[in-house]
matplotlib code that plots the C-alpha trace (Angstrom):
import matplotlib.pyplot as plt

x = [-0.3, 2.8, 4.7, 1.8, 1.6, 4.3, 4.4, 0.9, 0.5, -0.8, 2.5, 4.5, 1.8, 3.5, 6.3, 6.5, 4.8, 7.4, 10.4, 9.0, 9.2, 13.2, 13.2, 12.7, 15.7, 17.8, 15.5, 15.7, 19.7, 19.2, 17.2, 20.0, 22.5, 20.7, 19.7, 23.8, 24.3, 21.7, 23.3, 26.9, 25.2, 24.3, 27.4, 28.6, 26.2, 27.7, 30.8, 30.7, 28.5, 31.7, 34.6, 32.2, 29.5, 26.2, 22.5, 21.7, 19.6, 19.9, 18.8, 18.6, 19.6, 18.6, 19.8, 21.2, 21.4, 23.5, 22.7, 23.0, 20.8, 21.5, 19.2, 19.7, 19.3, 18.6, 21.3, 19.2, 20.7, 19.6, 16.4, 15.2, 17.0, 18.1, 21.6, 22.8, 21.7, 24.0, 24.4, 24.0, 24.6, 25.2, 24.7, 22.4, 21.5, 18.8, 17.0, 15.8, 13.0, 12.7, 9.4, 9.6, 11.7, 11.9, 14.0, 14.4, 17.3, 18.1, 19.2, 22.1, 22.8, 25.8, 26.2, 29.4, 31.1, 32.0, 33.1, 30.0, 27.6, 26.2, 24.8, 23.4, 24.1, 23.4, 24.6, 22.8, 22.9, 20.3, 19.6, 17.8, 15.3, 13.9, 14.1, 14.1, 11.3, 12.5, 14.3, 13.1, 14.7, 11.9, 11.7, 14.1, 12.8, 13.7, 14.0, 14.5, 13.2, 13.8, 15.8, 17.2, 18.4, 21.0, 22.5, 25.5, 28.6, 29.5, 27.3, 24.8, 25.3, 23.3, 23.5, 23.5, 23.7, 24.1, 23.8, 27.5, 30.1, 31.9, 28.9, 29.9, 31.5, 33.0, 31.8, 28.4, 28.0, 25.4, 24.8, 22.4, 20.8, 23.5, 26.4, 28.5, 28.8, 31.8, 31.3, 33.0, 33.9, 31.3, 28.0, 29.1, 27.4, 24.8, 27.1, 25.0, 21.9, 20.7, 19.6, 22.2, 24.0, 27.0, 27.1, 28.4, 28.2, 28.3, 28.1, 26.7, 28.4, 28.2, 24.7, 24.0, 25.0, 23.1, 20.3, 20.1, 20.3, 18.0, 15.5, 15.3, 14.3, 17.0, 16.1, 19.4, 20.0, 22.4, 23.9, 24.9, 26.4, 26.1, 26.6, 25.0, 23.8, 20.6, 18.1, 18.0, 16.2, 15.2, 13.2, 11.0, 11.9, 10.5, 6.6, 6.1, 8.5, 7.8, 10.8, 11.5, 13.0, 13.8, 15.9, 16.9, 16.4, 13.3, 12.7, 12.6, 10.9, 8.8, 9.0, 9.8, 6.6, 5.1, 4.4, 5.5, 2.0, 2.9, 4.6, 5.3, 7.7, 8.2, 11.2, 12.9, 12.5, 10.9, 9.3, 8.4, 7.1, 6.6, 5.1, 4.9, 3.4, 4.8, 1.5, 1.3, 5.0, 6.6, 10.0, 11.5, 10.1, 12.2, 14.8, 14.3, 13.9, 17.3, 19.1, 17.3, 18.9, 21.9, 25.0, 25.9, 28.9, 29.1, 29.9, 30.7, 31.6, 31.8, 28.3, 26.7, 28.6, 27.1, 23.3, 23.3, 23.8, 21.0, 19.1, 19.4, 19.2, 16.7, 13.3, 12.4, 11.5, 12.6, 11.7, 13.7, 12.0, 13.5, 13.0, 10.7, 11.4, 10.2, 12.6, 13.3, 15.1, 16.7, 15.8, 16.9, 14.0, 15.0, 16.8, 18.0, 17.8, 14.5, 13.2, 15.3, 14.0, 10.0, 10.9, 12.2, 9.7, 7.3, 10.4, 8.6, 5.1, 7.0, 8.8, 5.7, 3.8, 6.6, 6.1, 2.8, 3.3, 5.5, 2.7, 0.0, 2.3, 2.9, -0.4, -2.0, 1.0, 1.3, 5.1, 7.3, 9.6, 11.8, 11.6, 15.7, 14.3, 11.2, 14.6, 17.2, 14.4, 13.3, 16.6, 17.0, 13.8, 15.8, 19.2, 17.0, 17.0, 20.7, 21.5, 18.8, 19.9, 24.5, 23.1, 21.3, 24.5, 26.3, 23.6, 20.4, 17.3, 15.5, 17.7, 19.8, 15.8, 15.8, 18.4, 18.0, 14.9, 15.6, 18.8, 15.9, 13.5, 15.8, 17.7, 14.2, 13.3, 15.7, 15.9, 12.0, 12.3, 14.6, 12.2, 9.5, 10.6, 9.4, 10.4, 7.3, 6.6, 9.9, 8.6, 4.9, 6.5, 9.2, 6.6, 5.0, 7.9, 8.4, 4.8, 5.3, 8.6, 6.5, 4.2, 5.9, 8.3, 4.7, 4.3, 7.3, 6.9, 3.1, 4.4, 0.9, -1.2, 1.4, -0.9, -4.5, -2.0, -0.1, -3.7, -5.5, -1.7, -2.6, -6.3, -5.9, -3.4, -5.4, -8.7, -6.6, -5.9, -9.4, -10.5, -8.1, -8.6, -12.3, -12.7, -10.2, -10.7, -8.7, -8.8, -8.2, -4.8, -4.1, -3.3, 0.3, -0.9, 1.2, -1.8, -3.6, -5.7, -9.3, -12.0, -15.4, -17.7, -20.0, -24.1]
y = [-0.2, 2.6, 1.4, 2.0, 5.2, 5.9, 6.0, 7.5, 10.6, 12.2, 12.2, 13.7, 16.9, 16.8, 16.0, 18.8, 21.3, 20.5, 21.3, 24.4, 25.0, 24.9, 26.0, 29.6, 29.8, 29.6, 32.3, 34.5, 34.4, 35.2, 38.3, 39.2, 39.1, 42.0, 44.0, 44.0, 45.2, 48.0, 49.2, 49.4, 51.4, 54.0, 53.9, 55.2, 57.0, 59.0, 58.7, 60.3, 63.1, 63.4, 63.4, 65.7, 67.1, 66.4, 66.7, 70.5, 73.2, 77.0, 79.3, 83.3, 85.6, 87.0, 90.6, 90.8, 93.4, 93.9, 96.1, 95.9, 95.3, 96.5, 96.6, 95.9, 93.5, 94.0, 91.9, 91.1, 89.1, 85.9, 88.2, 89.6, 92.6, 94.9, 95.1, 96.6, 97.0, 95.9, 96.7, 95.1, 95.0, 92.0, 92.1, 90.5, 90.2, 91.3, 89.0, 90.6, 88.4, 89.8, 91.1, 88.7, 86.3, 84.6, 81.5, 80.6, 77.7, 74.8, 71.4, 69.4, 66.0, 63.7, 60.5, 59.5, 56.0, 54.9, 50.9, 49.4, 52.1, 55.0, 58.0, 61.3, 64.4, 67.9, 71.3, 74.1, 77.2, 79.8, 83.7, 84.2, 88.5, 89.5, 92.7, 94.1, 96.7, 99.7, 99.3, 100.3, 100.5, 99.4, 96.6, 95.5, 92.5, 93.3, 89.9, 91.0, 93.9, 97.0, 96.6, 99.7, 99.0, 100.8, 99.8, 97.9, 99.5, 97.2, 97.6, 95.1, 91.9, 89.9, 86.9, 83.0, 79.9, 76.3, 72.7, 72.7, 74.9, 72.2, 72.4, 76.1, 76.2, 79.1, 82.2, 83.6, 87.0, 89.3, 92.8, 95.4, 98.2, 97.4, 97.9, 94.4, 93.0, 90.7, 87.3, 86.4, 82.9, 82.6, 83.9, 85.7, 85.3, 82.7, 80.3, 78.5, 79.8, 76.1, 75.8, 73.0, 74.8, 76.7, 79.8, 82.9, 86.0, 89.9, 92.9, 95.9, 98.9, 101.6, 102.9, 99.6, 101.3, 104.5, 103.0, 101.0, 104.0, 106.2, 103.5, 102.5, 99.9, 97.6, 95.3, 91.9, 90.2, 86.7, 83.9, 80.7, 77.8, 74.6, 71.1, 68.4, 64.4, 63.9, 66.5, 69.6, 71.5, 75.9, 77.5, 80.0, 82.9, 86.2, 87.2, 85.7, 83.3, 81.3, 79.0, 77.7, 74.7, 73.0, 69.1, 66.4, 64.5, 62.2, 61.1, 63.9, 62.8, 66.2, 66.6, 68.4, 70.3, 72.3, 70.4, 71.6, 74.2, 73.1, 70.2, 68.3, 65.3, 63.6, 61.8, 64.6, 66.1, 68.3, 71.4, 72.6, 75.8, 76.8, 79.6, 79.9, 82.5, 83.3, 83.3, 79.6, 78.3, 78.8, 78.3, 82.3, 81.5, 79.2, 80.6, 83.5, 81.8, 80.2, 83.3, 84.3, 81.7, 81.0, 83.0, 86.1, 88.1, 89.8, 93.9, 93.1, 89.7, 89.1, 91.0, 88.0, 85.4, 86.2, 87.1, 83.8, 81.9, 83.7, 82.5, 85.5, 85.1, 85.0, 82.6, 82.4, 78.4, 77.8, 75.6, 71.8, 70.3, 70.0, 73.8, 74.0, 73.6, 72.4, 69.8, 68.2, 65.2, 63.0, 60.1, 56.7, 55.3, 52.0, 51.3, 47.5, 46.4, 47.6, 45.6, 42.9, 43.1, 43.4, 40.1, 37.9, 37.9, 35.9, 33.5, 31.1, 31.2, 30.5, 27.4, 26.0, 27.4, 25.2, 21.8, 22.0, 22.3, 19.1, 17.6, 17.6, 16.2, 13.4, 12.7, 13.0, 11.4, 7.9, 9.7, 9.6, 12.1, 11.6, 14.3, 15.0, 16.2, 18.3, 20.0, 20.6, 22.2, 24.9, 25.5, 26.7, 29.1, 30.6, 31.2, 32.9, 35.5, 35.2, 35.4, 38.5, 40.8, 39.8, 41.2, 43.9, 45.2, 45.5, 45.7, 47.4, 45.8, 44.7, 42.7, 41.8, 40.2, 38.6, 37.2, 35.8, 34.9, 33.1, 31.2, 29.4, 28.6, 26.8, 25.4, 23.7, 23.1, 20.6, 19.4, 18.7, 16.8, 14.6, 13.6, 13.4, 11.7, 13.7, 17.1, 18.4, 17.3, 19.4, 22.6, 22.9, 23.2, 25.6, 27.7, 27.6, 28.8, 31.2, 32.4, 33.3, 34.8, 37.2, 37.7, 38.7, 41.4, 42.6, 42.8, 45.4, 47.1, 48.4, 49.0, 50.7, 47.9, 45.7, 43.9, 43.9, 41.9, 39.7, 38.4, 37.4, 35.8, 34.1, 33.1, 32.4, 29.7, 28.2, 28.5, 26.3, 23.5, 23.3, 22.8, 20.5, 18.4, 19.1, 14.8, 13.8, 10.9, 12.2, 8.8, 7.2, 8.5, 6.3, 3.8, 2.1, 1.3, 3.8, 4.0, 7.3, 8.5, 7.7, 10.1, 10.5, 9.5, 12.5, 12.8]
z = [-0.5, 1.1, -2.1, -4.2, -2.9, -3.4, -6.8, -7.3, -9.8, -6.0, -4.4, -7.2, -6.9, -3.1, -4.5, -7.3, -4.7, -2.3, -4.8, -5.9, -3.0, -2.4, -6.0, -4.1, -2.4, -5.3, -6.6, -3.0, -3.4, -6.6, -5.2, -3.0, -5.3, -7.6, -4.9, -4.0, -7.6, -7.0, -3.8, -5.8, -8.0, -5.5, -4.0, -7.5, -7.5, -4.1, -5.1, -7.6, -6.4, -3.5, -6.8, -8.6, -7.8, -6.7, -7.2, -6.8, -5.2, -6.1, -4.2, -4.8, -5.4, -2.7, -0.4, 2.8, 4.4, 8.0, 10.5, 14.0, 17.1, 20.8, 23.4, 27.6, 30.0, 33.7, 36.3, 39.3, 42.7, 44.5, 45.9, 42.3, 43.5, 40.2, 40.5, 36.9, 33.3, 31.2, 27.0, 24.5, 20.5, 18.1, 14.4, 12.9, 8.8, 7.5, 4.1, 1.4, -1.3, -4.6, -6.3, -9.1, -10.3, -14.0, -14.4, -18.3, -18.6, -20.4, -18.8, -21.1, -20.3, -19.6, -18.7, -16.0, -15.6, -12.3, -12.9, -14.8, -13.6, -15.6, -13.7, -15.7, -14.9, -16.5, -16.5, -16.4, -18.4, -16.6, -17.1, -13.7, -13.9, -11.8, -9.1, -5.3, -4.4, -2.0, 0.3, 4.2, 7.2, 9.1, 7.9, 9.4, 12.3, 15.9, 17.7, 21.5, 23.9, 24.3, 21.3, 18.6, 15.7, 13.3, 10.0, 9.3, 8.4, 5.7, 2.8, 1.8, -0.7, -2.7, -2.7, -4.5, -2.8, -4.6, -3.4, -4.5, -5.7, -7.3, -9.7, -10.3, -14.1, -14.2, -12.5, -12.7, -14.1, -12.3, -12.6, -10.0, -11.4, -14.2, -12.3, -12.7, -9.1, -8.3, -6.5, -3.7, -1.7, 1.2, 2.2, 4.5, 7.5, 6.5, 5.9, 9.4, 8.6, 8.2, 4.4, 3.9, 1.6, -0.1, -2.1, -3.0, -2.2, -3.8, -2.1, -3.6, -5.2, -7.4, -9.0, -7.6, -4.0, -4.3, -5.5, -2.8, -0.3, -1.6, -1.4, -4.5, -6.4, -7.6, -11.2, -11.9, -14.1, -13.3, -15.8, -14.3, -15.6, -13.2, -13.8, -11.1, -10.7, -11.2, -9.5, -9.8, -7.5, -7.4, -3.9, -4.9, -3.1, -5.4, -4.2, -7.5, -9.0, -12.7, -14.6, -18.0, -18.8, -21.5, -22.2, -25.2, -22.3, -23.0, -19.9, -17.1, -13.6, -12.2, -7.9, -4.5, -3.4, -6.8, -9.6, -12.8, -13.3, -17.5, -19.1, -22.5, -23.0, -25.7, -27.1, -28.0, -24.8, -22.2, -21.5, -18.3, -16.3, -12.9, -11.5, -7.4, -5.3, -2.1, -1.6, -1.2, -0.2, 2.6, 1.2, 2.2, 6.4, 6.5, 5.3, 6.9, 10.0, 9.3, 8.9, 12.2, 13.9, 13.4, 14.7, 14.2, 14.1, 17.5, 17.4, 21.7, 21.9, 25.2, 25.7, 23.2, 24.7, 28.4, 26.6, 25.3, 28.1, 29.8, 26.6, 24.6, 21.6, 18.7, 20.1, 16.3, 15.8, 12.7, 10.7, 9.7, 7.5, 4.6, 1.7, -0.2, -4.2, -7.2, -9.4, -11.9, -12.9, -15.1, -14.3, -16.4, -18.8, -17.1, -14.0, -14.7, -10.7, -10.1, -13.6, -12.7, -9.2, -10.5, -13.0, -10.2, -7.5, -10.3, -10.8, -8.1, -9.9, -13.3, -11.7, -10.7, -14.4, -16.0, -13.7, -14.5, -18.3, -17.6, -15.3, -17.8, -20.4, -17.8, -17.4, -20.5, -22.8, -20.6, -19.9, -16.6, -15.5, -12.8, -9.5, -10.6, -14.0, -13.1, -10.9, -13.4, -14.9, -12.6, -12.3, -15.9, -15.0, -11.8, -13.5, -16.4, -13.9, -13.2, -16.9, -16.9, -14.5, -16.0, -19.6, -18.5, -16.9, -20.5, -22.5, -23.0, -21.1, -23.6, -25.6, -22.2, -21.7, -24.9, -24.7, -21.5, -22.3, -26.2, -24.9, -21.5, -24.4, -26.5, -23.3, -22.4, -25.9, -26.3, -23.3, -23.1, -26.7, -25.3, -21.9, -23.1, -26.0, -29.4, -30.5, -31.2, -27.8, -26.7, -29.5, -28.2, -23.9, -25.0, -27.2, -23.8, -21.6, -24.6, -24.1, -20.5, -20.9, -23.1, -20.3, -18.3, -20.5, -20.4, -17.2, -16.3, -19.6, -17.9, -14.9, -14.2, -14.6, -13.9, -10.7, -13.1, -15.6, -14.2, -11.4, -15.2, -15.8, -12.7, -13.4, -17.5, -16.3, -13.5, -15.3, -19.0, -15.4, -14.5, -17.6, -18.8, -16.1, -15.5, -16.3, -14.3, -12.2, -9.3, -6.9, -9.7, -9.6, -6.6, -8.5, -9.1, -12.7, -15.1, -17.3, -18.6, -16.1, -16.0, -17.2, -15.3, -16.7, -18.6, -18.6]

ax = plt.figure().add_subplot(projection="3d")
ax.plot(x, y, z, "-o")
ax.set_aspect("equal")
plt.show()
């Protein structure tokens, strides 16, 4: 009885189920390898960011106005009696934002390599134009009680901040009120503003300084060339910020807090426009809060140190979240590791479907296949995913997929022809596997419909199996006799 059960078809079904679960082990190892290669790609991008340039965030241009704040503090003894009144003073920086800012630029894509990994970069050629309203001394903020405010001796200066200064290709050209200004290193007192950026500054001079002193509006024009890795972020600093960016890169990804109001994406590239009002953005408050909370240059170092010890620093709350921006990224059309990971997730299903097809031939054609042969077939399916990720590092993903699937189909067709005793049977099963690979590529290519297509594929295969075996007398499969399965009588 036990011997008969061990040689029955039902026992083989159970064995195939166990075998399918065991084959999930090499599939898991292959998925781990794919994840490791994907991590290596991210590390290559980080290395290029460290040695060349990283993603860029553009802030500015802004106008920084240094001023001196003076106040007095009462010192008391332990019983609260007034001992003396101490004068304090500190130098602050007030940020003035442009009323309007218009950005016109183009992103020229380029690709750099780190080993076998290809990382997208861009070169931004941009012209920024806008203007500052007439400055009013009354707009200077008092951060302490009973303060008096006076302008500092040094001139106001224009500030331009980028995330990675190494990306500046040449010196930006700035003209304020038709006066050419020269940039210098650093943010001149705003380095610790918490913007997570570095930059350059240009002191006002000539007609620009005269216009500011007279309280006149100041138009400006700025041209710059900036290199960055994959993503460009722009902080909308003006009362009304408009931007127009174009690029021949056909696979953009738009993100940030403000999406493009208009965009056109074609195989020849993209054209996008943004319009962001200060009414809907907190970027200016974030920048101002960071500047107010940053350590300032003290006029009286000892006095400011005492003020800091007595918690007399600015009490303004700083928003710790990331700066509000609008972004555009040069996305890679196909991330081979993400695609390979998605494909490998269907590995167990594919192995199960191919083993099921082999069992159907064995069931209906009075054939016998050994579990070792089933195991070899399953391993060949698992190796398809390993071959896919290896070839996709050298070839385009579609070509790598076609080569891997073709090799797998050819191997299985030849093997099944020998095992099943006929080339027609081998070609039939090979064609079935080819259809499965074609369906999988369709799942990968249609990411938005992947769940629907996957569900339809599983449902279709299950329906086919049920229809093919709807008249099988499964009780007769316990028989030791390897005769064809007994069909239930039809009525």
